[in-house]
C-alpha positions as CSV (number, residue, x, y, z in Angstrom):
1,X,1.9,-28.2,-25.1
2,X,1.1,-28.3,-21.4
3,X,4.8,-28.7,-20.6
4,X,5.6,-25.5,-22.5
5,X,2.9,-23.6,-20.7
6,X,4.2,-24.8,-17.3
7,X,7.7,-23.7,-18.2
8,X,6.4,-20.2,-19.2
9,X,4.5,-20.0,-15.9
10,X,7.7,-21.0,-13.9
11,X,9.8,-18.5,-15.8
12,X,7.6,-15.5,-14.8
13,X,9.3,-13.2,-12.4
14,X,7.4,-11.7,-9.5
15,X,6.7,-8.1,-9.9
16,X,8.2,-5.8,-7.2
17,X,5.7,-4.5,-4.7
18,X,4.2,-1.2,-5.4
19,X,4.5,1.7,-2.9
20,X,0.8,1.2,-2.2
21,X,1.2,-2.5,-1.5
22,X,4.1,-1.8,0.8
23,X,2.0,0.8,2.6
24,X,-0.8,-1.7,3.1
25,X,1.6,-4.3,4.4
26,X,3.2,-1.8,6.8
27,X,-0.2,-0.7,8.1
28,X,-1.1,-4.4,8.8
29,X,2.1,-4.8,10.8
30,X,0.9,-2.1,13.2
31,X,-2.9,-2.7,13.1
32,X,-5.2,-5.6,12.8
33,X,-6.8,-4.3,9.7
34,X,-6.8,-1.4,7.3
35,X,-10.3,-0.5,8.6
36,X,-9.0,-0.3,12.1
37,X,-6.1,2.0,11.0
38,X,-8.5,4.3,9.1
39,X,-10.7,4.6,12.1
40,X,-7.7,5.4,14.3
41,X,-6.8,8.3,12.1
42,X,-10.4,9.4,11.4
43,X,-10.2,8.7,7.7
44,X,-13.0,7.1,5.7
45,X,-12.1,3.5,4.7
46,X,-13.0,4.4,1.1
47,X,-10.4,7.1,1.0
48,X,-7.7,4.6,2.0
49,X,-9.0,2.1,-0.5
50,X,-8.8,4.8,-3.2
51,X,-5.2,5.5,-2.3
52,X,-4.4,1.8,-2.7
53,X,-6.2,1.6,-6.0
54,X,-5.3,5.0,-7.6
55,X,-1.9,5.5,-6.0
56,X,-0.4,7.7,-3.4
57,X,0.5,10.3,-6.0
58,X,-3.2,11.0,-6.4
59,X,-3.8,11.5,-2.7
60,X,-4.1,14.8,-1.0
61,X,-1.3,16.2,1.0
62,X,-3.5,16.3,4.1
63,X,-4.2,12.6,3.8
64,X,-0.5,11.8,3.2
65,X,0.5,13.8,6.3
66,X,-2.2,12.0,8.4
67,X,-1.0,8.6,7.3
68,X,2.7,9.4,7.8
69,X,2.1,10.9,11.3
70,X,0.1,7.8,12.4
71,X,2.7,5.4,11.1
72,X,5.6,7.6,12.4
73,X,7.3,7.8,9.0
74,X,8.3,10.7,6.8
75,X,6.5,11.6,3.5
76,X,9.8,10.8,1.8
77,X,9.9,7.3,3.3
78,X,6.3,6.8,2.1
79,X,7.0,8.1,-1.4
80,X,10.1,5.9,-1.7
81,X,8.3,2.9,-0.3
82,X,10.8,2.5,2.5
C-alpha cells in the first residue's frame, strides 16, 4: 500500500508557475523582498499581496503600470509571464 502511494507521489508533475508566481520571483531577483519593492513604488504591501493571491487580471491598470515601470517590463510581458 505504501509503495503504491509513493509511486503516485513520484508520478505527479510539477504545475507550471503562474504569472503571479513568476512576477514574485522576478521582483525578488531585483529587490531583497517584496516589501522593499512595494515601498520603492509607493504601493501598500497588502495591494501586492492581493495581486499575488487574486491574480494580475483583477488588478487596477494603475497598479499594473506602476509595477511594469518599476521592473522595466511591458504590460504584455507581465501578462504573458515573460
